[in-house]
C-alpha positions in Angstrom: 79.6 -144.1 123.2 82.5 -141.8 122.0 82.7 -143.4 118.9 78.8 -143.3 117.6 79.5 -139.3 118.6 83.3 -139.0 116.8 81.5 -140.4 114.0 78.7 -138.2 113.6 81.3 -135.4 114.3 83.4 -136.3 111.6 80.1 -136.2 109.5 79.2 -132.8 110.2 75.9 -133.6 111.7 77.0 -132.8 115.6 79.1 -129.7 117.1 79.2 -129.9 120.6 78.1 -132.1 124.0 77.8 -132.0 127.5 77.4 -134.2 130.9 75.7 -133.5 133.8 73.8 -135.4 136.2 70.7 -134.4 138.4 68.0 -136.5 140.7 70.3 -139.8 140.5 70.5 -139.7 136.8 73.2 -139.1 134.5 72.3 -136.7 131.2 74.6 -136.8 128.1 73.2 -134.1 125.8 73.8 -133.7 122.0 74.3 -130.2 119.8 73.9 -130.1 116.5 75.2 -126.4 117.1 76.7 -125.5 120.2 73.9 -122.5 120.9 71.2 -124.6 120.5 69.0 -126.7 122.6 70.1 -130.1 122.5 69.3 -132.2 119.9 69.0 -135.7 121.4 70.1 -136.2 124.9 70.8 -140.0 126.4 69.9 -140.5 130.4 71.0 -143.2 132.2 68.5 -143.5 135.4 69.2 -146.7 138.2 66.5 -149.5 138.1 65.9 -151.7 140.8 68.0 -154.4 139.2 69.6 -152.7 136.4 70.2 -149.4 134.9 68.0 -147.9 132.3 69.1 -146.0 129.2 66.7 -143.4 127.4 67.3 -141.7 124.2 65.3 -138.6 124.4 64.7 -135.5 121.1 63.9 -133.0 123.3 61.4 -133.5 125.4 60.0 -136.4 123.4 61.4 -140.0 124.5 62.1 -141.6 121.8 62.9 -145.5 123.2 64.1 -146.8 126.1 66.4 -149.9 127.1 68.8 -152.1 129.1 71.9 -151.5 127.7 73.6 -148.7 126.1 74.9 -150.4 122.8 71.2 -151.5 122.6 70.1 -148.1 122.8 73.2 -146.3 120.8 71.7 -148.3 118.2 68.3 -147.2 117.7 70.2 -143.4 117.5 72.2 -144.9 114.8 69.3 -146.4 112.6 67.4 -142.6 112.4 67.6 -141.7 109.2 70.0 -138.9 108.9 69.1 -134.8 108.0 71.2 -133.7 104.6 71.7 -130.7 104.2 72.4 -128.7 101.2 
């Protein structure tokens, strides 16, 4: 996960992150700027047979997978905003 984050930091897409736990879940939030709301959040929730990972953009659930690498592939395949 940190390699994906590092690559986006090096590209100037993301600038900050936070790790949090609440109500039996872990949350890795990604920020474009420190003073904004998270651009994305990766949530790990326990499930009966295995953990489930979900990707959020604000309140919108973009995807969920049983494997973190699969979820990160979804995040990597999203189009990037090119700023001029």
